[in-house]
N, C-alpha and C positions, 0 to 999 in steps of 0.2 A: 598416373593411371593406376587404378587399383585392379589387381587380378582377382579371379575367383578365390584363389588361395588367400589373398589379403582379406577379402570380405569375410571369409569363413573365420580367419584369425580374429578379426574385429568382433564378429558375432560371439565367439567363444569368450572373449574378454569383456564383453558388454560395452564396447565402445562403438559409437555411431560413426559413419563416414563423415558426418558434419563436424563432430568433435575432432576427428583427425585433421580435417581441413582447417579447422580453427587453430589447432596446434601448429600446423605448417605455416599458417599466416603469422603466428606469433614469432616463429623463427625468422621470417622475412622482415617483419616490422620491428622486432625487438620489444622490450618493455620500457616504458618511460621511467625516469628516476622520480622519486618522490620530491615534493617541494617542501622543505622544512621551513617553518616560520621562526621557531625558537625552541630551545629545550624546555621541557616541562620541568619546573623546579618547585621547591617548597613554596607554598602560597600562590603558585601560578601553575596549577595543574596537578600538583602532588600535595595530598593532605597528610598531616602528621598527627598521630594520636598520642596524647599524653598517656603516661602509664596508667593513670587512674581511669581514663576513658577506655583504654583497651580492656582493662579488667572489668569495667562495668558492662561493656558490650558483650564480653565473653560470658559474664555471669547471666546475661539475659538469653543466652543462646538456646537453651533447652525450651524455654517458653516460646521463643520466636519460631522454632522449627517443629513445634509439636504436631502440626497438621501437614507437614511437608515431607516429600520423599527426597532423600539425600543420596547422592552417589559420588564416589571418589573415582576419577578417571585418570589412569596412569599410562601414558605412552611408553611401551616397553618392548617394541620390536627392534630388530637389528642385533647383530652380534657385537660383542664387546671387544672385537679384535683391535680397534683403534686404541684401547686402553693399554695394549701390550706392544705397540709399535716399536718402542725402544728395545724391548726384549727380543723381538723378532730380528731387528737389525743387529743387535749384539751377537746373536748366535751365528751370523753370517761372517763376522770377522774375528771372533775370539777363538783362537786355536791353541791356547795354553802355552804359547811361546813367551819368552821374556818380554818381547816388544808388546805382545797383547796384554800382559799383566801391567806393564808400564802405562799403556793407554787406559786401561780400566782404572788404575789408581790415580790417574791424572785429574779426573773429575770426581769429586766427592760431594757435590752439591745435592740438595734435597731430591731433585728429579733424576739423579744419576743412577746408573746400574750398580755402582759401588754401594750407594745408600740402600738400594733395594736388597742386595745380597747380604749386607751386614745388619740388616734389620728384618730379615726374613721371618724370624720367629715371632715378630709382632703382628704378622698378618693373621686374620681370622681363619684362613685356609691352611695354616702351617701344619697342624696335626693331620689334616686330611691328606696333604701332600706327602708328609712323612710316611703315612700308612700306605699310600699308593706306591711309593718307591719300595717300601719294605716287602710288599707282596711279590716283588721281583728280586728280592734278596739284595736290595740296595739300601744303604744307610745315608739318609739326608745329611746328617751332621758330618759324617766322614767325607761325603762328596763336597761339602763346603770347605772342609779343612784342606783337601787336596786340590781344590780349584777346579773341580769337575762341574763347572757351572752350567754348561750346555745340557748335561743330563738332567739337572734340576729343572731347568726351564722347559726342557722337552716334556717332562712329567707334569709340569704345570699347564702347559698350553696344548699338548696333543692328546689324542684319544688313548695313548698309552697310559696316561694318568688322569688328571682332572678334566682335560679337554677345555680349559678356560678360553683358549684361543678361538673357539667356535661357538661358545655359549653366549646367550644374551646377558646383559648386566644383572638382570633380575635374578639369575640363578647362581650368581657368584656370592661367596661368603664375604660379607662386608664387615661385620662387627663381632667382637668377642664378648661373651657373657659367661659367668660361672655355670649357669644351667644349660648352656649350649649356644653355639655361635649361630648368627642369623644371616640369611641372604637378604638382599635389598627388597625382594618381594615380601619377606616376612616383616621387615621394618615398615612397609606400607600397610600390612595387616594391623600392626600395632598402632600406627598413626590413625588408621581408619577408625579404630575404637575410640580415639580421642576426640574426633570431631565429625565423623560420618555415621554415627549410630542413629538409627531411626527410632521413633517412639515405641515401635513394636519390638525393639531389641535387635533388629536386623542391621547388619553392616554391609552395604552394597559397595563392591569395588569392581571396577571394570578395567581390564588390562588389554592393550592392543599388542598383539604378538605376531611373529613371523610363523608361517605354517610349520616350518621344520623344528620349531621349539615347543610346539603345543604339547606333545607327549610328555616331555620332561617337566614342563610347567604343571600339567595335571598331576604328575607323579609327586612333585613337591607339595602341591596344595593338599593332596590326599594324605600325605604323611604328617603335615603340621597343623592342619585346620582344627582338629579336635583339641589340640593343646591350647591354641589361642581362644577358642570358644569357651573352654573351661576357665582360662585366665581372666577373660573379660565378661564372663557370664552373658554371652551374646551368640547370635547365629550369623555366620558369614554367608553372604550370597555373592560368590565369586563368579564373574562372567568374563569372557574374552572374545575378541574379534580380530580378524586379520585386516591388513590394508587391502582394500578391494582391488582386484585386477582392473576394474573399470576406471580406476583413478590413475593408472599408469599412463605415462606420456611417451610419445614417439621420439626416438633418437634420430638425428639426421647427420648426413655428411657435412663437411665444412662448407659445401656449396648449397646447403639446405635441402638437398635431395634425401629422401628417406634412406636411413641406414639399414642395409639388409645383411642378414646372416649368410653363412656359406651356403645354406640350403635355400636361400632366396626369401626366407620369411622376414617380416618386419621386426625390428628390435624395439621393444618397449622397456622402459625403466620405471622403477618406483619414483613417484613425483614429490618426495620430501614429506615433512610432517604435515603440510597443508592437506594432503590426501586424507588425513585422519578426521577432517571435518565430517566426512560421510559417517564415520564411526560414532562421532559425537552426536550427529544428527539423529542417529538411530536410538539414542538413549531416551528413556521415559523417566524424567525426574524434574523436580522443581528447582533444586539447587545442585550444582555439579562443582566439585573441587577438582582442579587440574594441577598435577605435579609430576615432573619427570621421574623416571625410575631410579636414577642415580643420585637424586637430591634428597638424601635421608641422613639422619644423624642417630647416634645411639641414644638410649633412654635418658642418660644424664643431661642431654641437651634438648629434649623434646618439650619441656614445659613452656618455654616462651613461644615457639612456633605454634603450639596448641592454643595459647591465648589469642594470638593474632589471627589464626585461621578462623576461630570461632567469632572473634570480633568483626572480621571482614564480612563473614556471612551474616551476622546480625545487622550490620550497616546496610548490606545489600537488600536484605529482606524488608527493612523499614523503607528504603527508597523504592523498592518494587511495590509495596503496598500503597504508598502515596501516588506513585505513577499510575497504578491500576485505578485508583479512585478518580483521578483526573480523566483518564481515558474512558472509563465507564460513563462519566457525565458527558464528555464531548461526543461520544458515539451516538447519543440520542437527542441532544438539544444544542442549540446555538447558545453558548454561555455569554454572560455579560462582559463588557469591556474590563470591568474591575476584576472579574475572575480570570480573564485572559492574562491580565497583568500579573496576577498571583501565580498562574501556571508558568508564565514566561520566566518569572523570577526563580521559581523552583528549578526549572530546566537549566537556567544559566548558573545559579549559585550552587545547587545541590548535585546536579548531574554533569556539570562542566560542559554543557552544550552551548556552543557559540551560535547565536541566532543570526540569520542572514542580514546583510546590510539593509538599512531602511525598514526593518521589521516594524518598528513603532509607528510608522506612517501608513502601514498597510491597512486595508479594511479588516474589520473584525472577522468576517468569514474566511478571509485569506489567512489571517493570523492563526485561526483555529485549525485550519487544514494543515498548516505548517507544523504547529505544535503537536497535533495528533500524529503526524507522520514521524516526527522526531522522537516522540515518546514511545511509539508502538514498535519497539525494537528489543532484541535481547540485551541484557545488561551484564557487564563483567566488571569486577573490581580486581585490579592487578596489584599484587604486592610488589613494591619496588625497594631494592636495597641500594645503599650508597655505593657509588662506582668505586670498585677496587681494581680496575684495570683489566677485568676479564673481557674477552672478545664476545661480541653478541649484541643483542638489541637493547635499546633504551627508550625512554619516554619522551615524546616530542609533540608539539603542536604542528600539524601538517595541513597544508591547503591543497585540496584536490583540483581536478581539471575544471570543476564548475564553480570554483571560488569559495567552497565551503571549508571552514577550518575546524579541525577536531583533534582530540587526543589519540595518538597512535603509538604502538610499539614498532620501532623501525630498526631494521638490521643494516649493517654497513654496506651490504651488497645492493641496497636500495638507493644509496646516496651516490651522487656524481662526485667522485673524489677529485676530479679535475676542475671542479667549480669551487674556488677558494672560499667564498662566503658560505656555501652549503657545507663544506668540509669543516669550517670553523664552528658552525652551529652544531654539527654532529659531535665534534670534539668537546663542545661545551656542556655536554650532558653531565649532570651531577649524580644520576642514578642509573641503575642497571636492571634489566628484566630477568628475574630468576625463574620465570615460569611458575608463578605462585598465584593461581587464578581461582576466583569464586564466581560462578556464572548462574544466570537464570535462563531457562530454555523455553518458557511458556509465556503466552501473551496474556492480556488482561481478562480474556474469557476462559483462561485455563487450558487453552489449546497449544500444542507444540508449534513453535516457529519452524518454518523451513529455513534452516540456517544458510542454505545456498543463496537465498535472496539477499544476504547481507555481506556478500563477498565483493571485494574490489578486484575484478579480473585483470586489471592493469598492473597488479603488483606481483606477477610471477617473476621468475628468474631463469636465465640461460647460462649454462656453464659448459666448459670444455672438458671432456673425459676421453677415455680410450677403451677400446674393446678388441682383444686379440691383436694388439699392436697398431690398431687403426684409430686415428683421431675421430672424435664425434662431438656433436653438440647435444646436450641434454636440457630438458625443460622441467622446472619445478613449479608446482602450483603455488598460489599465494599461501604463505606460511600460516599455520594454524592460529598463532596469536598475533600475526601481522595482518596481511591483506585478507585472510579468510574471515577475520573479525573486524574488518575496517569500518563497516557500517553499523557496528554495535554501539550502544551507549557505553562509554569507557570511562572509568575512574581509576586514578592511581593513588595508592596509599603507601607511605613508607613503612617497611617492616624491618625488624632487626637483622643484622648481617648474618646471624646464626641460621636464618631461614634459607641461606644459600651456601650449601656445602656440596657441590657436585663432585663426582668422581670421574675425571676426564683421563687421568693416567693412573697406572697401578699404584704409584707412590702417593697419590692423593689419599689413599686409605691409611697412610701413616701420619697424616696430619692429626694434631691434637683433637680436633673436632670429631674425628672418626675413631678415636682410641678409647 
């Protein structure tokens, strides 16, 4: 039963009672696991570009995009606190006793605290950290020499110094350069100049942010924007949005009753990156490049990703043009059987669309209706890298509840690990999703798709969390590149491993790819 206070809370967040009831029903029913048919592999769902092909497509990029609006979309909300999990834990037990030093020195592996401390000067934020300590008459080198590591970490993570523990990844210094070190946001500005420049010289980049980070984001942009506009002789159009409160989902007790705060209000939680579909849906562009905030490399390694990003966009544009040509014809006339065969071949061969069983025996009018529906969808090309053991999603052929098989990006949480055959298929993936997408958002008439029409609502996720010591169940919306794009036309293309260099832990910035 919803109280007047509940209804007012829903109204303020922009959530309808019907949506709330639907979320409660999801907790009751749960979400079904996906049905994997087989991994997508090279020549069966994943296309490989020869080097000469990639370069040719890249060289055609300017001509192909001349009349199109391009935007780079960067999910950048959330604090970077998980990057520093090991540092937070270290300060809880390190008390400078002999036993503490022995424990510290026992693990000298790449991800260890020992490695972090003894390579501190190699981080792009080193000079900034040293200056922050010096303002309080503390010497960073002296603190290292005497083992006062907790003070160093305090100045790195807390508001006393750089406050990295509460900042988003976009505002952290990632890479060192002679002319000045760059944050990951700045690296995205540089990348944007390489493949998201419009014919009018404007570079449109859209970041999704948390409200508490907007002021610092704006301050950084205002400080650096002129430098990069002069460097690339371009005009940046930087926009941002927040994850809408209307996309938050209700939390429930373990018995599926609504979780209430001490004051009796309902508890809502952010619903994962799938909530950003609303932000993507608001963009007005012909081509959108999607890449996570932490997956950037320094200039020395940008050449190959630039080629492939431009190549994927060129391929997408050519496929979109041919798709539009077929849709414009089918929208006004009943095409011949010969033409239907041509369109069906294009759908299957070029767009990796699996036609329904018995398609060839159907009447022409039915075939045309099916083909029109299958082609009249947003298209995305997903770069895929060879599997290097990273956790996360991969490319698969998936069969839905209606018996339709299509290419999908699937996360481990969507797979029934107790089903041995399904687990074997999931483990058989040869490639990994680095979130390297190029998308079209407009239909054959040049009008924006309503992206909410292409979501598979059955691909949400329920997890167990806690709040103030009380266990709760949380619900995530279908992931942005998983269920939120389930009904898009999807193609997978292998891209070089250099396209995937995320920063999940602080020590990842010490990898050769980020040096």
